[in-house]
KEKOLDO-72240 format. One record per residue (C-alpha): residue number from 1; residue in three letters; x, y, z. Coordinates in nm, 2 decimals. Layout:
N
nr:rest:x:y:z
NUM:ALA:X:Y:Z
...
END
This chain:
348
nr:rest:x:y:z
1:MET:-1.30:-1.60:2.58
2:THR:-1.45:-1.85:2.28
3:ASN:-1.28:-2.14:2.09
4:GLU:-1.48:-2.05:1.80
5:THR:-1.33:-1.73:1.49
6:PRO:-1.39:-1.41:1.48
7:ALA:-1.46:-1.51:1.09
8:SER:-1.74:-1.75:1.25
9:LEU:-1.93:-1.52:1.44
10:GLY:-1.93:-1.28:1.17
11:TYR:-1.66:-1.07:1.29
12:ARG:-1.41:-0.87:1.06
13:MET:-1.17:-0.60:1.13
14:PRO:-1.25:-0.23:0.98
15:ALA:-1.05:0.00:0.78
16:GLU:-0.88:0.23:0.97
17:TRP:-1.08:0.56:0.82
18:GLU:-1.39:0.40:0.99
19:PRO:-1.56:0.56:1.25
20:HIS:-1.42:0.59:1.56
21:SER:-1.51:0.54:1.96
22:ALA:-1.14:0.64:2.04
23:THR:-0.76:0.61:1.97
24:TRP:-0.58:0.41:2.26
25:LEU:-0.17:0.57:2.30
26:THR:0.11:0.50:2.59
27:TRP:0.33:0.81:2.69
28:PRO:0.64:0.79:2.60
29:HIS:0.79:0.70:2.91
30:ASN:1.14:0.46:2.86
31:PRO:1.46:0.65:2.76
32:GLU:1.59:0.34:2.65
33:THR:1.37:0.32:2.35
34:TRP:1.54:0.67:2.23
35:PRO:1.91:0.65:2.35
36:ASP:2.05:1.00:2.29
37:GLN:1.75:1.22:2.25
38:ASP:1.60:1.44:2.48
39:LEU:1.30:1.28:2.62
40:GLU:1.09:1.64:2.65
41:GLN:1.13:1.64:2.27
42:VAL:1.05:1.33:2.24
43:GLU:0.77:1.39:2.49
44:LYS:0.68:1.74:2.28
45:GLU:0.61:1.57:1.92
46:PHE:0.42:1.32:2.08
47:LEU:0.20:1.57:2.26
48:ALA:0.07:1.73:1.87
49:ILE:-0.05:1.39:1.84
50:VAL:-0.25:1.39:2.16
51:HIS:-0.34:1.74:2.10
52:SER:-0.48:1.70:1.76
53:LEU:-0.66:1.33:1.85
54:ALA:-0.85:1.50:2.12
55:ILE:-1.05:1.73:1.93
56:SER:-1.27:1.52:1.72
57:GLU:-1.27:1.11:1.91
58:HIS:-1.20:1.06:2.29
59:THR:-0.82:0.95:2.33
60:HIS:-0.71:0.61:2.59
61:ILE:-0.38:0.66:2.72
62:LEU:-0.16:0.40:2.94
63:VAL:0.03:0.54:3.20
64:ASN:0.28:0.32:3.47
65:ASP:0.14:0.46:3.77
66:LYS:-0.04:0.73:3.98
67:ASP:0.24:0.94:4.00
68:MET:0.26:0.94:3.60
69:GLU:-0.09:0.96:3.58
70:ALA:-0.05:1.34:3.77
71:SER:0.20:1.41:3.55
72:VAL:0.07:1.33:3.23
73:GLU:-0.25:1.50:3.36
74:ALA:-0.10:1.82:3.43
75:THR:0.14:1.83:3.13
76:LEU:-0.18:1.78:2.93
77:LYS:-0.42:2.07:3.08
78:ALA:-0.08:2.34:3.06
79:GLN:-0.09:2.23:2.70
80:SER:-0.49:2.32:2.67
81:VAL:-0.55:1.95:2.53
82:ASN:-0.92:1.89:2.50
83:MET:-0.92:1.70:2.80
84:LYS:-1.32:1.61:2.83
85:ASN:-1.17:1.36:2.53
86:ILE:-0.92:1.22:2.75
87:PHE:-0.91:0.91:2.94
88:LEU:-0.55:0.80:3.18
89:HIS:-0.52:0.44:3.23
90:ASP:-0.29:0.27:3.46
91:ILE:-0.13:-0.02:3.26
92:PRO:0.23:-0.07:3.32
93:THR:0.44:-0.11:2.94
94:ASN:0.77:-0.14:2.86
95:ASP:0.73:0.07:2.60
96:SER:0.54:0.29:2.34
97:TRP:0.41:0.11:2.05
98:ILE:0.07:0.05:2.17
99:ARG:0.00:-0.03:1.74
100:ASP:0.22:-0.34:1.80
101:TYR:0.08:-0.48:2.17
102:GLY:-0.24:-0.35:2.23
103:PRO:-0.55:-0.54:2.10
104:ASN:-0.71:-0.50:1.72
105:PHE:-1.08:-0.43:1.75
106:LEU:-1.36:-0.64:1.53
107:VAL:-1.69:-0.52:1.50
108:GLN:-1.94:-0.78:1.42
109:LYS:-2.10:-0.68:1.09
110:GLU:-2.50:-0.77:1.15
111:THR:-2.52:-0.63:1.52
112:GLY:-2.21:-0.39:1.54
113:LYS:-2.09:-0.52:1.81
114:VAL:-1.72:-0.51:1.91
115:ALA:-1.46:-0.74:2.05
116:THR:-1.09:-0.76:2.01
117:ASN:-0.83:-1.03:1.94
118:ASP:-0.56:-1.05:2.20
119:TRP:-0.22:-1.12:2.00
120:ASP:0.06:-1.26:2.18
121:PHE:0.35:-0.98:2.16
122:ASP:0.73:-1.13:2.17
123:SER:0.89:-0.71:2.09
124:TRP:0.95:-0.83:1.67
125:GLY:1.15:-1.15:1.79
126:GLY:1.29:-1.10:2.11
127:LYS:1.45:-0.79:2.03
128:TYR:1.39:-0.58:2.36
129:LYS:1.20:-0.68:2.70
130:TRP:0.82:-0.75:2.64
131:GLU:0.66:-0.90:2.96
132:LEU:0.47:-0.58:3.00
133:ASP:0.39:-0.52:2.67
134:ASP:0.22:-0.86:2.63
135:LEU:0.04:-0.77:2.94
136:ALA:-0.10:-0.47:2.91
137:GLY:-0.25:-0.55:2.63
138:THR:-0.44:-0.86:2.73
139:VAL:-0.56:-0.66:3.07
140:ILE:-0.69:-0.30:2.81
141:ALA:-0.90:-0.65:2.66
142:GLU:-1.03:-0.72:2.93
143:GLU:-1.08:-0.36:3.11
144:SER:-1.28:-0.30:2.81
145:GLY:-1.53:-0.56:2.92
146:LEU:-1.57:-0.67:2.53
147:HIS:-1.58:-0.97:2.41
148:HIS:-1.21:-1.09:2.35
149:PHE:-1.09:-1.35:2.13
150:LYS:-0.71:-1.50:2.18
151:PRO:-0.60:-1.66:1.91
152:GLU:-0.28:-1.77:2.11
153:ILE:0.00:-1.65:1.82
154:VAL:0.27:-1.36:1.82
155:LEU:0.13:-1.05:1.55
156:GLU:0.14:-0.65:1.56
157:GLY:-0.06:-0.47:1.44
158:GLY:0.17:-0.25:1.23
159:ALA:0.24:-0.61:1.01
160:ILE:-0.15:-0.59:0.93
161:ASP:-0.34:-0.33:0.74
162:VAL:-0.70:-0.40:0.58
163:ASN:-0.98:-0.22:0.38
164:GLY:-1.22:-0.33:0.58
165:VAL:-1.39:-0.55:0.34
166:GLY:-1.20:-0.85:0.24
167:THR:-0.81:-0.72:0.16
168:CYS:-0.56:-0.75:0.40
169:MET:-0.17:-0.61:0.30
170:THR:0.11:-0.82:0.56
171:THR:0.49:-0.89:0.45
172:GLU:0.60:-1.26:0.46
173:SER:0.97:-1.10:0.62
174:CYS:0.76:-1.02:0.93
175:ILE:0.44:-1.24:1.01
176:LEU:0.70:-1.55:0.87
177:ASN:1.02:-1.50:1.01
178:PRO:1.07:-1.76:1.26
179:ASN:1.16:-1.55:1.56
180:ARG:0.76:-1.46:1.58
181:ASN:0.57:-1.83:1.57
182:ASN:0.87:-2.06:1.50
183:LYS:0.82:-2.23:1.14
184:ILE:0.47:-2.12:1.11
185:THR:0.36:-2.22:0.72
186:ARG:0.20:-1.94:0.48
187:VAL:-0.08:-2.14:0.39
188:GLU:-0.11:-2.18:0.82
189:MET:-0.06:-1.78:0.87
190:LYS:-0.33:-1.69:0.63
191:SER:-0.59:-1.92:0.69
192:LEU:-0.52:-1.74:1.09
193:LEU:-0.56:-1.39:0.95
194:GLN:-0.90:-1.50:0.74
195:GLU:-1.04:-1.65:1.07
196:TYR:-0.93:-1.36:1.31
197:LEU:-0.95:-1.02:1.07
198:GLY:-1.22:-1.14:0.88
199:VAL:-1.05:-1.11:0.54
200:SER:-1.07:-1.36:0.18
201:LYS:-0.76:-1.20:0.05
202:ILE:-0.41:-1.16:0.15
203:ILE:-0.17:-0.93:-0.03
204:TRP:0.17:-1.03:0.02
205:LEU:0.49:-0.77:0.02
206:ASP:0.84:-0.75:0.08
207:GLY:0.95:-0.59:0.40
208:ASP:1.30:-0.63:0.32
209:VAL:1.40:-0.27:0.45
210:GLU:1.75:-0.12:0.65
211:GLY:1.65:0.07:0.98
212:ASP:1.37:-0.14:1.06
213:ASP:1.36:-0.38:1.35
214:THR:1.02:-0.48:1.28
215:ASP:1.10:-0.73:1.01
216:GLY:0.94:-0.49:0.82
217:HIS:0.56:-0.39:0.96
218:VAL:0.35:-0.32:0.63
219:ASP:0.25:-0.02:0.74
220:ASN:0.64:0.17:0.68
221:LEU:0.57:0.04:0.29
222:ALA:0.20:0.06:0.15
223:ARG:-0.14:0.17:0.28
224:PHE:-0.52:0.14:0.15
225:VAL:-0.68:0.51:0.19
226:ASN:-1.03:0.35:0.05
227:PRO:-1.13:0.03:-0.06
228:THR:-0.97:0.04:-0.33
229:THR:-0.71:0.23:-0.37
230:VAL:-0.31:0.18:-0.20
231:VAL:-0.05:0.42:-0.12
232:CYS:0.32:0.26:-0.17
233:ALA:0.63:0.40:-0.07
234:VAL:0.89:0.50:-0.36
235:GLU:1.25:0.60:-0.33
236:GLU:1.32:0.83:-0.66
237:ASN:1.73:0.73:-0.59
238:GLU:1.81:0.41:-0.78
239:ASP:2.15:0.40:-0.51
240:ASP:1.95:0.42:-0.25
241:SER:1.96:0.06:-0.06
242:ASN:1.55:0.06:-0.03
243:TYR:1.51:0.11:-0.37
244:PRO:1.51:-0.26:-0.46
245:THR:1.24:-0.36:-0.22
246:LEU:1.02:-0.04:-0.24
247:LYS:1.02:-0.09:-0.64
248:LYS:0.91:-0.48:-0.57
249:ASN:0.64:-0.39:-0.38
250:TYR:0.49:-0.14:-0.57
251:ASP:0.55:-0.29:-0.92
252:HIS:0.32:-0.65:-0.73
253:LEU:0.07:-0.39:-0.61
254:LYS:-0.01:-0.24:-0.98
255:SER:-0.08:-0.64:-1.06
256:ALA:-0.24:-0.66:-0.75
257:THR:-0.63:-0.75:-0.66
258:ASP:-0.92:-0.71:-0.40
259:GLN:-1.16:-0.94:-0.26
260:ASN:-1.33:-0.88:-0.57
261:ASP:-1.04:-1.00:-0.81
262:GLN:-1.05:-0.61:-0.93
263:PRO:-0.74:-0.43:-0.98
264:LEU:-0.62:-0.17:-0.71
265:LYS:-0.53:0.18:-0.76
266:VAL:-0.17:0.24:-0.68
267:ILE:-0.05:0.61:-0.58
268:PRO:0.34:0.61:-0.55
269:LEU:0.44:0.78:-0.21
270:PRO:0.78:0.97:-0.16
271:THR:0.99:0.87:0.10
272:PRO:1.23:1.14:0.34
273:GLY:1.61:0.92:0.19
274:HIS:1.81:0.85:0.46
275:ILE:1.71:0.94:0.83
276:GLY:1.95:0.88:1.06
277:SER:2.35:0.89:1.10
278:ARG:2.56:0.79:0.91
279:GLU:2.61:0.45:1.14
280:GLU:2.23:0.47:1.14
281:ARG:1.90:0.46:0.95
282:LEU:1.62:0.53:1.06
283:PRO:1.27:0.39:0.94
284:ALA:1.15:0.70:0.85
285:SER:0.80:0.65:0.64
286:TYR:0.52:0.92:0.53
287:ALA:0.33:0.60:0.48
288:ASN:0.34:0.59:0.86
289:PHE:0.04:0.82:0.90
290:TYR:-0.25:0.78:1.12
291:ILE:-0.62:0.81:1.04
292:ALA:-0.82:0.98:1.28
293:ASN:-1.21:1.08:1.27
294:LYS:-1.14:1.43:1.11
295:SER:-0.78:1.41:1.05
296:VAL:-0.49:1.25:0.88
297:LEU:-0.18:1.28:1.15
298:VAL:0.12:1.28:0.89
299:PRO:0.48:1.19:1.03
300:ILE:0.67:1.46:0.84
301:TYR:1.09:1.51:0.84
302:ASP:1.22:1.86:0.78
303:HIS:1.28:1.68:0.46
304:ALA:1.23:1.82:0.10
305:ASN:0.94:1.58:0.03
306:ASP:0.73:1.62:0.36
307:LYS:0.57:1.90:0.10
308:GLN:0.47:1.67:-0.15
309:ALA:0.38:1.34:0.11
310:LEU:0.14:1.64:0.28
311:GLU:-0.01:1.68:-0.05
312:THR:-0.06:1.35:-0.22
313:LEU:-0.23:1.22:0.13
314:ALA:-0.42:1.54:0.09
315:THR:-0.58:1.44:-0.27
316:LEU:-0.66:1.09:-0.07
317:PHE:-0.87:1.25:0.17
318:PRO:-1.04:1.54:0.10
319:LYS:-1.29:1.55:0.38
320:ARG:-1.00:1.54:0.67
321:LYS:-0.73:1.76:0.76
322:ILE:-0.39:1.65:0.71
323:ILE:-0.20:1.73:1.00
324:PRO:0.19:1.75:1.05
325:ILE:0.36:1.59:1.29
326:PRO:0.71:1.70:1.34
327:SER:0.87:1.37:1.41
328:SER:1.25:1.41:1.40
329:THR:1.31:1.32:1.73
330:LEU:1.03:1.00:1.75
331:ILE:1.17:0.80:1.50
332:TRP:1.48:0.74:1.66
333:GLY:1.32:0.52:1.91
334:LEU:1.24:0.33:1.60
335:GLY:0.87:0.40:1.54
336:GLY:0.59:0.64:1.41
337:VAL:0.27:0.84:1.47
338:HIS:0.08:0.51:1.39
339:CYS:0.32:0.31:1.58
340:LEU:0.20:0.50:1.82
341:THR:-0.23:0.45:1.80
342:GLN:-0.44:0.20:1.79
343:GLN:-0.80:0.26:1.72
344:GLN:-1.09:0.14:1.85
345:PRO:-1.43:0.16:1.62
346:ALA:-1.74:0.25:1.66
347:GLY:-2.03:-0.01:1.76
348:GLN:-2.23:-0.16:2.02
END
C-alpha cells in the first residue's frame, strides 16, 4: 500500500467493455438474502451467469469453506461448465454482491500494470451484516498479489460507472448519503473519485427510486456502452412512482458532456415496471447488465419489455452475444447480474 493515489501514478479505472483477464463472483449461500425464495432456483439463475462467463474468460468464485467448495465444484461439473476457466476461492462472505464489496481494479496507462482499490464496505449504510464482506474485499486485494490502494472511505462498485477515458457517472443519493461517510461533501467526494479512479469529469444523477435498498446505485439507472454513449432507464408510464426520477436523469444526461465537454449520445432503455408484490417493489432494471469479453449478460424478468431491452443492447454491442439471464428469483435478493459480478481487466 502507499499514500500516493492511483491518479498520481498514472492509473485509471478501465471501462467494463475493455478486455478482462477474469470476472469475480460469490456463490449464493445466504437464505436470508432471498427470503421466501427457493435457493435452488437462485442457484439455477446464478449458474446461467457462470456458464456464460466461463466460455470466454477466467471466472473466480468465492465460497465459504472446503465443504461448499466441493459442493459447488460438483454442481458446476454436473452442469457442463467449462471448468478450465473456473477458480474457486475459500473466502467467507455474508452475501453475494461482490460488485459492491470486491476491489475495483485499475490499470496503469503506460505499463499496463494492474492494481486495486480496496474501498471500505458497510452494507449500504449498515442495513445488513457486512463484516465478512468488507474483509473479503481486502483478502482478494491482498491474495491477488497486485499493488493495492486503501482509500479508507466507503464506496460500492455499483455506485460508479466509467467510460474509461475520464468520465464517471454516480448518484448523490448514494455516495453522499450520511450513512456511508458521515457528512462528506460533494467537493471532497469528487476529489476522491478523481484521484482513485483516474477520472476528470463526474456526472451526478438522481437515485431516488422505489424498491432500491442501495440508496440509488447508478448501475440500475444509466450505463456507458462506449466512451460517448449512455443507456438510461426510462419509464413510459407517467403514473409510475419512478417516472419523475428516471425522466430527470434522462433529461440531465441529454444535456451532459464528457471529459472533453462533448455531448453524450443518450439511448433510452425501457424498464420492466413494477416487479415484485403488492407490498414490495423490487429494483428490477435492464441497466443492470454485465459486459463480458464476448457477451453481454442481461437480466430479464418474464416481462413484455424484455424483448425491447435485449434488442436495444444488441444494436449497441454488435460484436458481442446478447445473453438473457432469467432473474425473476435473483431480483428478490434486491440485486441483479451486474451486482453479482466484478471485472478484472487484462494487463501486466
